[in-house]
C-alpha positions in Angstrom: 134.3 279.6 -181.0 133.4 283.1 -182.2 129.9 283.0 -183.6 130.2 286.0 -186.0 133.5 285.1 -187.8 132.8 283.1 -191.0 134.9 282.7 -194.1 133.6 282.4 -197.6 133.6 278.9 -198.9 136.0 278.5 -201.8 134.5 276.9 -204.9 137.7 274.9 -205.7 140.8 273.6 -204.0 143.4 276.4 -204.2 146.2 273.8 -204.8 144.6 271.3 -207.2 141.6 273.2 -208.5 139.4 270.2 -207.7 135.9 270.7 -206.4 135.5 270.7 -202.6 133.1 269.1 -200.3 132.3 269.8 -196.6 133.4 267.1 -194.2 132.3 268.5 -190.8 129.4 270.6 -189.5 129.4 272.0 -186.0 126.5 273.5 -184.0 127.0 277.1 -182.7 127.4 275.7 -179.2 130.0 273.2 -180.4 128.1 270.4 -178.6 127.1 268.7 -181.8 129.5 267.7 -184.6 128.5 265.8 -187.7 131.2 264.3 -189.9 130.7 263.0 -193.4 130.8 264.1 -197.1 128.3 266.9 -197.6 127.8 268.5 -201.0 128.2 272.3 -201.3 125.3 274.2 -202.8 125.4 275.0 -206.5 125.8 278.7 -205.7 129.3 278.1 -204.4 130.3 277.7 -208.0 129.5 281.3 -208.7 132.0 284.2 -208.5 131.0 287.4 -206.6 129.6 289.1 -209.6 127.4 286.1 -210.4 126.3 285.8 -206.8 125.2 289.5 -206.9 123.4 288.9 -210.1 121.5 286.0 -208.6 120.6 288.1 -205.5 119.2 290.8 -207.8 117.3 288.2 -209.7 115.7 286.9 -206.6 114.9 290.3 -205.2 113.4 291.3 -208.6 111.3 288.1 -208.4 112.7 287.1 -211.8 111.3 290.2 -213.6 113.9 291.1 -216.1 112.7 294.6 -216.7 113.3 295.3 -213.0 116.7 293.8 -213.2 117.5 296.0 -216.2 116.8 299.1 -214.1 118.6 297.8 -211.0 121.7 296.7 -212.8 121.6 299.5 -215.5 121.9 296.8 -218.2 120.1 296.2 -221.5 117.6 293.3 -221.8 119.9 291.2 -224.0 122.8 291.7 -221.5 120.6 290.6 -218.6 119.4 287.5 -220.5 123.0 286.7 -221.5 124.2 286.9 -217.9 121.3 284.8 -216.8 122.3 282.1 -219.3 125.9 282.4 -218.0 124.6 281.9 -214.5 122.7 278.8 -215.5 125.8 277.4 -217.2 128.0 278.2 -214.2 125.6 276.3 -211.9 125.4 273.3 -214.3 121.8 273.8 -215.3 120.0 273.8 -218.7 117.4 276.4 -219.2 113.8 275.2 -219.3 112.2 275.4 -222.7 109.1 277.6 -222.7 108.2 277.1 -226.3 106.3 279.9 -228.0 106.5 282.1 -224.9 110.3 282.2 -225.2 110.1 282.8 -229.0 107.7 285.7 -228.4 110.1 287.3 -226.0 113.0 286.8 -228.3 111.0 288.3 -231.2 109.9 291.3 -229.1 113.5 291.9 -228.1 114.7 291.8 -231.7 111.9 294.3 -232.6 113.0 296.7 -229.8 116.6 296.5 -231.0 115.6 297.2 -234.6 113.3 300.1 -233.5 116.2 301.6 -231.5 118.3 301.4 -234.7 115.6 303.0 -236.7 115.2 305.8 -234.2 119.0 306.5 -234.2 119.4 305.4 -230.6 121.7 302.6 -231.7 124.4 302.4 -234.3 124.3 299.6 -236.9 127.4 298.0 -235.2 125.7 298.1 -231.7 122.5 296.7 -233.1 124.4 293.9 -234.9 126.2 293.1 -231.6 123.0 293.0 -229.6 121.3 290.8 -232.2 124.3 288.5 -232.2 124.1 288.3 -228.4 120.5 287.0 -228.8 121.7 284.3 -231.2 120.1 286.0 -234.2 121.7 285.7 -237.6 
């Protein structure tokens, strides 16, 4: 068996669309084979763009400002993609209480300041605030 040839694991059955599981694991030498029903990692549910986002998140050690620079995205867009990633993996975000509320308030202030400074149009500011869940 060629050691360097691997295929990406599909997230769903290409025929039925059902979730898949692994039924056989083989050692590199081929001497050991384990059969059974093995769950795939949650990350196999992600498309390529989401996997890249997760890789950047890990490399940035979760620092969103670093992710903004690396991905050339705004803070609200990074947060929205992070929420989408959590949803795709079947996770609920942990509630951080006042700390999360403070970050949200700071982001709203930044958007309003950019609007005030003429760096954002009213329509863009409204869209960014809507992305944050602001009313």
